[in-house]
C-alpha positions in Angstrom: 17.1 15.6 -5.2 16.7 12.3 -3.3 13.5 10.5 -4.1 11.8 7.9 -1.9 9.2 5.5 -3.2 6.8 3.8 -0.7 3.7 1.6 -0.9 1.6 2.8 2.1 -1.1 0.7 3.7 -3.1 3.9 4.3 -2.8 7.5 3.0 -1.3 9.7 5.7 -2.0 13.0 3.9 -5.1 12.6 1.7 -5.1 16.4 1.0 -1.6 16.3 -0.5 -2.5 13.3 -2.6 -5.7 15.0 -3.8 -3.7 18.1 -4.7 -1.2 16.0 -6.7 -4.0 14.3 -8.5 -5.6 17.7 -9.3 -2.2 18.6 -11.0 -2.3 15.3 -12.8 -5.7 15.9 -14.2 -4.9 19.5 -15.1 -2.0 18.1 -17.2 -3.8 15.2 -18.8 -7.2 16.7 -19.6 -5.8 19.2 -22.1 -4.1 16.3 -23.9 -7.4 14.5 -24.0 -9.1 17.6 -25.5 -6.3 18.0 -28.0 -7.0 14.6 -29.5 -10.7 15.4 -29.8 -11.9 14.1 -26.5 -14.5 15.7 -24.3 -13.7 18.7 -22.1 -13.7 17.3 -18.5 -12.9 19.1 -15.2 -10.5 18.0 -12.6 -13.1 18.8 -10.0 -15.6 16.3 -11.5 -13.0 13.6 -11.7 -11.9 14.1 -8.1 -15.5 13.7 -6.8 -15.7 10.6 -4.6 -11.9 10.5 -4.3 -11.9 9.7 -0.6 -14.5 6.9 -1.0 -12.8 5.4 -4.0 -9.3 5.3 -2.5 -9.9 2.0 -0.7 -9.8 0.1 -4.1 -6.2 1.2 -4.4 -5.0 0.1 -1.0 -4.2 -3.4 0.3 -5.4 -6.0 0.1 -7.1 -5.3 -3.3 -4.8 -2.6 -4.6 -1.6 -0.7 -4.2 -0.8 3.0 -4.0 2.8 4.0 -4.8 3.9 7.4 -3.6 7.2 9.3 -4.3 8.5 12.0 -1.9 11.5 14.3 -2.3 14.1 14.9 0.4 11.8 17.5 2.0 9.1 14.9 2.3 7.0 16.6 -0.4 4.8 14.4 -2.5 6.1 14.5 -6.1 4.7 11.4 -7.7 2.1 8.7 -7.6 0.7 5.6 -9.2 -2.2 3.3 -8.4 -3.0 -0.4 -9.0 -6.3 -2.1 -8.4 -7.5 -5.6 -8.9 -10.1 -5.8 -11.7 -10.7 -9.6 -11.8 -9.2 -12.9 -11.2 -5.4 -12.5 -11.9 -6.0 -9.1 -13.5 -5.0 -5.6 -12.3 -5.2 -2.1 -13.7 -2.6 0.6 -13.4 -4.0 4.1 -13.0 -2.9 7.7 -12.7 0.8 7.7 -13.1 2.1 11.2 -12.4 5.4 12.8 -11.7 5.7 16.5 -11.0 7.8 18.4 -13.5 10.6 19.2 -11.1 11.0 15.5 -10.3 10.9 14.3 -14.0 14.0 13.2 -15.8 15.3 11.0 -12.9 13.6 7.7 -13.9 10.9 8.1 -11.4 8.0 7.3 -13.8 9.7 4.0 -14.7 10.3 3.3 -11.0 6.6 4.0 -10.1 5.5 1.6 -12.9 8.0 -1.1 -11.9 6.9 -0.8 -8.2 3.3 -1.5 -9.3 4.4 -4.4 -11.6 6.2 -5.9 -8.6 3.2 -5.3 -6.4 0.9 -7.0 -8.9 3.1 -10.1 -8.9 3.1 -10.1 -5.1 -0.8 -9.9 -5.3 -0.8 -13.0 -7.5 -1.8 -11.1 -10.7 -0.8 -12.5 -14.0 -1.9 -9.7 -16.3 -1.8 -5.9 -15.9 -3.7 -3.4 -17.9 -3.5 0.3 -18.4 -4.5 3.1 -20.7 -3.3 6.5 -21.8 -4.3 9.3 -24.0 -3.6 8.8 -27.8 -0.4 10.5 -28.8 1.0 10.6 -25.2 4.4 9.4 -26.5 6.3 9.6 -23.2 3.8 7.2 -21.6 3.5 5.0 -24.6 7.3 4.7 -24.9 7.7 4.0 -21.2 5.1 1.2 -21.2 6.5 -0.3 -24.4 10.0 -0.4 -22.9 8.6 -2.4 -20.0 6.9 -4.9 -22.3 3.3 -3.6 -22.5 1.6 -4.2 -25.8 -1.4 -2.4 -27.4 -4.8 -4.1 -27.1 -8.5 -3.3 -27.6 -10.3 -1.8 -24.7 -10.2 -4.3 -21.8 -12.9 -5.5 -19.5 -12.9 -3.7 -16.2 -11.4 -0.4 -17.6 -12.2 2.4 -15.1 -12.9 5.0 -17.8 -16.2 5.8 -19.5 -16.5 3.7 -22.7 -17.2 6.9 -24.6 -13.5 7.8 -24.1 -12.3 4.7 -26.0 -11.6 6.6 -29.3 -9.2 8.9 -27.5 -7.3 6.3 -25.5 -4.7 3.6 -26.1 -5.2 0.4 -24.1 -2.2 -1.7 -23.0 -1.5 -5.1 -21.4 1.5 -6.7 -19.8 1.5 -10.5 -19.4 3.4 -11.1 -16.2 4.1 -14.7 -17.2 6.2 -13.4 -20.0 8.4 -11.4 -17.7 
């Protein structure tokens, strides 16, 4: 399988992206519930998707998409500016059939590179407690655990169930 990663200026197929994000939420929400978090629905989290997408497109953000050799969307990741020199990575997802090829790392690295190009000096992200694949990936790229950061997109009530991470781009 050949995988192509792009940073589009606009989303050409919003329905395909929304379907991929639905799959992402259907994967991550049971993990959140398993660590004691609230039971949330993919539908509720996808409300306002179209309106909120602008924050993840240039000039204030970046969307990174991965397609397979049949041009099927198989992965995504988002970056948005959350303050002066600060950005937040959100919603990294790789479909199961595209996993094991380094695509997750590539999607994170693309967003790190995009953050540098945007003039950001610090990147932040979060993941569900116990999500070892994500925690290991972020640690291998230099992210370190921190308290909840200002500008985090998630409801503060989720804080006990999440791990917050930071990457200082000056250290890279």
